[in-house]
C-alpha positions, 0 to 999 in steps of 0.5 A, a space after each residue: 752841203 759841208 758836213 760841218 753845217 747841219 741842215 737844221 741850223 742855217 736857213 736862207 731867206 730870199 726877199 721877194 715882196 717889193 714892188 720892182 717899180 723901176 722895172 716893167 714887171 715884178 723883177 722876180 718873173 723875169 727870164 734868165 735863159 730858161 729860168 725865171 730870176 725866183 727859180 734860178 736864185 733858189 737853185 743857186 742856194 740849193 746848189 750852194 748847200 742851203 737845205 731850208 729856204 724862206 721866201 718872202 712875198 708881198 706884192 703879186 704874192 699869188 703869182 710868185 706863190 704859183 711858181 714857188 709851189 711847183 718848186 716845193 715839189 722838188 724842194 719840200 724844205 721851201 717854205 712861202 712867208 707872206 708879208 701884208 706889211 710889204 708896203 712898209 719896205 724891205 725891213 718888214 720883210 726881214 722882220 716877217 722872216 725872222 719871225 717865221 724861222 725855227 728855234 733850232 736856227 742859228 742864222 740865216 743868209 739873206 738874199 734880195 731876189 734881185 742878185 740872180 748872178 751869184 755862183 753856188 761856190 760863193 753860197 757854199 763858201 759863206 756857209 762854211 766860214 759861218 760854221 767855222 767862226 764865232 762872228 754875228 755877221 759875214 759878208 762876201 767881199 769883191 775887190 773890197 766891196 761888200 755885197 750879197 747875201 750876209 750871213 746873220 747870226 741868232 745872236 742878231 735876232 732880237 735886235 732886228 725885231 726890236 729895231 725901229 726899221 729907221 736906217 734899215 737892216 744896215 743900221 742894226 747890223 752896224 751896231 758895235 755889239 755885233 762882230 763882222 767878218 768877211 770873205 773875199 771873193 772874185 765873184 761879181 754876182 754879190 755886186 750885181 743886182 737886177 733893179 732896172 731893166 737897164 741893169 737887166 740888159 747889161 747884166 744878161 749881156 755881161 754873163 751871157 751875151 744874150 738877150 734881146 735889146 730894147 729901149 728903157 724908159 727914159 729912151 721910150 719917153 725921148 722917142 715919144 717926144 721926138 716923134 710928136 705923139 699926142 698925150 691921147 696915144 701915149 695914155 693909150 700906149 701905157 694902158 696897153 702895156 699895163 694890160 699886156 704885162 699882167 698876162 705876161 706875168 701870168 703866164 710866166 707863173 704858169 710856165 711861160 718864159 716870156 719877156 716883160 721888158 721887151 713886151 713893155 717896150 713894144 707896147 709903149 711904142 706900138 703906135 709911135 707913128 699912129 698919124 701915118 699910113 700903115 702905122 705898124 709898118 711905119 713904126 717897126 721900120 723906125 724901131 729897126 732903123 734904131 737897132 731894135 729888130 725884136 721890137 719891131 717884130 712885135 709892133 709890126 704884128 699889133 694890127 695884123 697876126 697869124 694866131 690859130 687855136 692852140 698857137 703859142 702865145 708870144 710877146 706879140 700875141 699879148 700886145 695884139 690882144 691888150 691893143 684890141 682891149 683898150 679903148 682910149 686908155 680904158 680897159 673894155 670888154 672884148 666883145 663890147 669893143 668889137 661890137 662898138 667897132 662894127 656899128 661904127 664901120 657898119 656901112 662898109 661891109 669890108 670893113 666890118 669883115 676885117 674887124 670880125 677877123 681881127 677880134 676873132 683872132 684876139 678871142 683866140 688868144 684870150 682863151 688860149 691864155 685862160 687855158 694856160 693860166 688854169 690852176 
């Protein structure tokens, strides 16, 4: 850290309390290479020289706390702040953070969790600029456009806490009594936020030329409409998606690095060819032709999967399990679902045996998930 900046005087606040309603799962739990977004953001701050970090959680705070607890082992100056009023929006999370800051804090760097591509050098430059300036707010700019994270001095704290929240934090920072400054940077990461699955895919290609391609919501709806998928089948696929993604988030919070966006696309399309013979294979062919081989691979396994005790749980395993746990659009007990299927085909020994084999694999996947997510 820059020697001009005492570690006790400036903190970083990471906002991670929101619903991420425009993405397939909470954005903090998406993997960027071998890190979750929340892990990457905290690492960037540490490498940039920040020594005290406050993470504000809210929606699904328990999952995020599991990840943060592990990070705290190596970075003891990480503090978790739960915002019970996260439903009121981002301003409430900023207030929760300001309340928690220590008396010796001279300011804080505010970084929403959906900016994981900022460079550590940008963080360091902001810290240095803040230490050598008497302005109240300093923001980074790229090609003349302001981005994140701004650094906000202690002089603004009372106005934040006394604000109504109308107009958000921007309304407070733009008050004429506060002085502002900026630093120019070529770091486009200050502008690049992961707000949708489409943005995530675009930015992964931009920064790493990597990541599986998959259709996002607009294209998924278009594909289902063009394929004439009945409403009941769509409702089933949506419930399967919700169930599988919940498992995905739990596993990622326990150390896995599964892809919720890819999984969501596969779940929401796995029965797109439900009326055709061998519908899993038919759907996989269609998705391959459309340029989504990774999605096709997952979909192809939702009826038959190779899974043994102790196997790695991947996206295909989660779709397989969730599909067995959802009858129509309702989540049901796995054993009850198996018994209902056996009763339906009780006069067909071959069909009954296939049902038992399929559900045995589902039970193995469920057991493995329980094992991996046990705290």
